[in-house]
Structures are given as structure tokens and as C-alpha cells.
C-alpha positions in Angstrom: 161.0 224.4 88.0 162.7 222.3 90.7 164.1 225.3 92.4 160.6 226.6 93.0 159.5 223.1 94.3 162.4 223.4 96.7 161.1 226.7 98.0 157.7 225.2 98.5 159.2 222.3 100.4 161.1 224.8 102.6 157.9 226.6 103.3 156.1 223.4 104.4 159.1 222.5 106.6 159.0 226.0 108.2 155.2 225.6 108.8 155.9 222.5 110.8 158.9 223.8 112.8 158.4 227.6 113.0 155.1 229.2 112.0 156.5 232.7 112.5 159.4 231.9 110.2 157.0 230.5 107.6 155.1 233.8 107.6 158.4 235.6 106.8 159.2 233.1 104.0 155.7 233.5 102.5 156.1 237.3 102.5 159.4 236.9 100.7 157.8 234.5 98.1 155.1 237.1 97.6 157.7 239.7 96.9 159.3 237.5 94.2 156.0 236.4 92.7 
């Protein structure tokens, strides 16, 4: 599931550059999970 790996990578990048944005992304991932 490379698309899922891409989402994980995006979350790690967001954690580095914008923690608040990462929280939003994690919430979205939880919605799809």
C-alpha cells in the first residue's frame, strides 16, 4: 500500500514543519481508518 506509506511520510513531514497541521492530518487519518 504505497499510497498509505505516502500519507505516513506526509504526517512525519508535517510533524517536523507544523505540529498543528500534523494534528489535523492525524484526525483525518483516524476518520479514514
